[in-house]
Residue, then its C-alpha position, 0 to 999 in steps of 0.5 A: x488445491x489444484x485450482x490454487x496452482x493454476x491461480x499460481x501458474x497464471x500469474x507466473x506465466x504472466x511473469x515469464x513472458x514479460x522476462x522474455x519481452x522486456x529487458x531494460x531497468x526502464x521497462x523493469x521499473x516504470x513499464x516503459x512509461x506508456x500507460x493510459x490512466x485507466x490501467x494506472x488507476x486500477x492499479x493504484x486500487x489493486x495495490x492499495x486494497x491490500x490486506x489492510x482494506x480486506x481481512x484487517x479492515x472487515x475486522x475493524x469494522x465488525x469491532x468498531x462499526x462504521x467508522x472503520x471506513x477511514x481506514x480506507x477513507x483517509x487514503x481516498x482524501x490522501x489520493x485526491x490531495x495527491x491527484x489535484x495537487x501533485x500528480x503532474x509534478x510527479x510524472x513530469x520529474x521522470x524519475x525512478x523512485x521517490x528518493x530519485x525525486x528527493x535528489x532532483x528537489x532538495x539533495x543527494x543526502x535527502x535521497x540517501x536518507x529517504x531510501x534507509x527510511x522507505x526499504x525497511x517500512x515497505x519490508x515491514x508491509x510486505x511481510x504484513x501481506x505474506x501475513x494476510x495470504x497465508x491466512x488466505x491460502x490455508x483456508x483454499x489449500x489445508x496446509x499448515x500455516x508456516x508452509x503456507x507462509x514459506x509458500x506464499x512468500x516464494x510465489x510473489x518473489x517468482x513472479x515479481x522478479x520475473x515480470x517487474x511493473x509490466x506484469x503488474x500492471x497487467x494482472x492489477x486489472x485482472x485481480x481488481x476484477x476478482x476482487x470486485x466480484x468476490x466482495x461483492x458476492x460476499x456482500x449479497x450473501x452476509x446480507x442475506x444470511x445475518x440478522x443484522x439489518x444495516x438501517x439499525x447501525x448508526x452512521x458514526x464519524x467516531x464512537x467509543x471503539x474509535x475515538x476522535x484521536x484513532x481518526x486523526x491518527x488514520x487521516x494523518x499517518x495513514x492518509x498521509x502515506x497516500x499523498x506521498x508513497x513511492x509505491x503509487x509514485x511508481x504508478x504515475x512515473x508508468x503513465x503516459x504523460x502527466x494528464x493520464x497520471x492525474x485522470x489514473x489518480x482521479x479514478x482510483x480515489x472513486x473506486x477505493x471509496x466504493x470498495x471501503x463502503x462495501x468492506x465496511x457493510x460486510x463487517x458490519x453484517x458479520x456481526x449477526x453471524x458470529x459471536x462477540x470477541x471473535x477475532x476480526x482477522x478470521x471475518x473474511x477468511x472463515x466466518x464469511x465464507x461459512x455462509x456462502x455456496x461453495x463455489x462462492x466462497x471459493x471466489x471470495x478466497x481467490x479474490x482476497x488472495x488477488x488483492x493481497x499478492x497485488x499489494x505485496x508484488x508493489x512492495x517488493x518492486x518498491x523496496x528492491x528498486x529503491x535499494x538498487x538505484x538509490x543506495x547502489x546507485x545502479x540501473x541493474x536489473x539482474x541486481x535488482x531481482x537478486x535484492x527482491x530475493x533478499x528483502x523478500x525473505x526479510x519479510x518472512x523473518x518480520x512475518x514469523x516475529x509474530x504480530x497483527x497485520x494492522x501492527x504491522x502496517x501501522x508501525x510502517x506507516x509511522x516510519x515513513x510517513x513521520x520521516x518522508x511525507x511532509x518534506x517530500x510534499x513541501x519539496x514538490x510544491x516548492x520546486x522551480x519557486x524557491x531554493x530550499x536550505x537541504x541541511x535543514x530539509x534533511x534534519x526534517x527528515x531525520x527527526x521526523x524518522x526518528x519520532x516515527x521509530x520511537x512511536x512504532x517501537x513504543x506504541x505511543x502515537x504521541x511520537x507520531x504526531x510529534x514526528x508530523x509536527x517536527x518534519x513539517x515546521x522544518x520543512x517549512x523553515x527551510x522555504x526561507x532561503x533567501x534567494x529565488x530559485x533558478x530551476x527550470 
């Protein structure tokens, strides 16, 4: 418990330092646009390797085998598209948020509509991070789950609203260093204790537990969320220039792919440590620490907490910034902090309502990817070349978003594919407005 308090105190001090030093909206939201490729790339990885890629993904590997790689592997593919095709244009836009880009590249109505999709989706993702953080905190402190959930939420809200993007970027390098150390230790000790040999496990693209349809869902919905992502765009907006944005995104591709391999191997080794039927979400928080020395188990648990926090703070600042800048239309740091409190508490309510980490994340991705990814990708690529029909683009966002909501509420993935199909088809149709763009 003492170590946990010291850990929390360290990040609160970083937040307080940035609170005193940085005052304006640009510093708070995009860190003054002055960071290099290394900081940008590591921060992207730290934000992506969160609850889904640690607790959730290890459990998926335990139950489904090597195809679990595609949970993060699809993200690496999406980031490769982002880095090679879009990153330069994203940074060149010189805006604060993804919906801000939507107004510049499409229309004011597109900005508001995308904002209304992003805010609830990212609040749901934040709720998933709260659930994961609470599970780890229970293991570290012995708290009751409900108490741990409230404590984690308050800490994440306080730390984020104090320092904004500057403290997030600075802490991400330390947090990912802890994550890498913790996961490598977990790999070593589980490999030493497990009765499973990785050489005996077939490397499969898909299998009966992870079908081709599930793979296609991960590649389209999960991978798509990395191609156009308000949280990751925030990192690119913080880069010093276009070249640093692209280099940082490319660095993140390699690190995320390596992280995915390590996490899957831990889940596979756990098959020789836990009986069949074990809850997959307990693998990293209970099963793996049980075969590690006490000190190494503590490192792993703090590593898990670090990677969850580095995702949660990014979700919170993204949702609050979009609310402030794109719904309210302001640039008030004080109001942005107040919105963080409101959205953060809303995520607590969602977390209390139940549902697994994976289900919360998949539901949020359904809504966002169906409504935003295809229209925004087409808009970025077309900017400066053609003028888009803004009415058709708005229809693409709305139709895709509605299908995503239906998919999230019913669990029927056919609506996810329909949403992507509608939004992409309509976005491409919007290209054929019969006059060339005059934008500079």
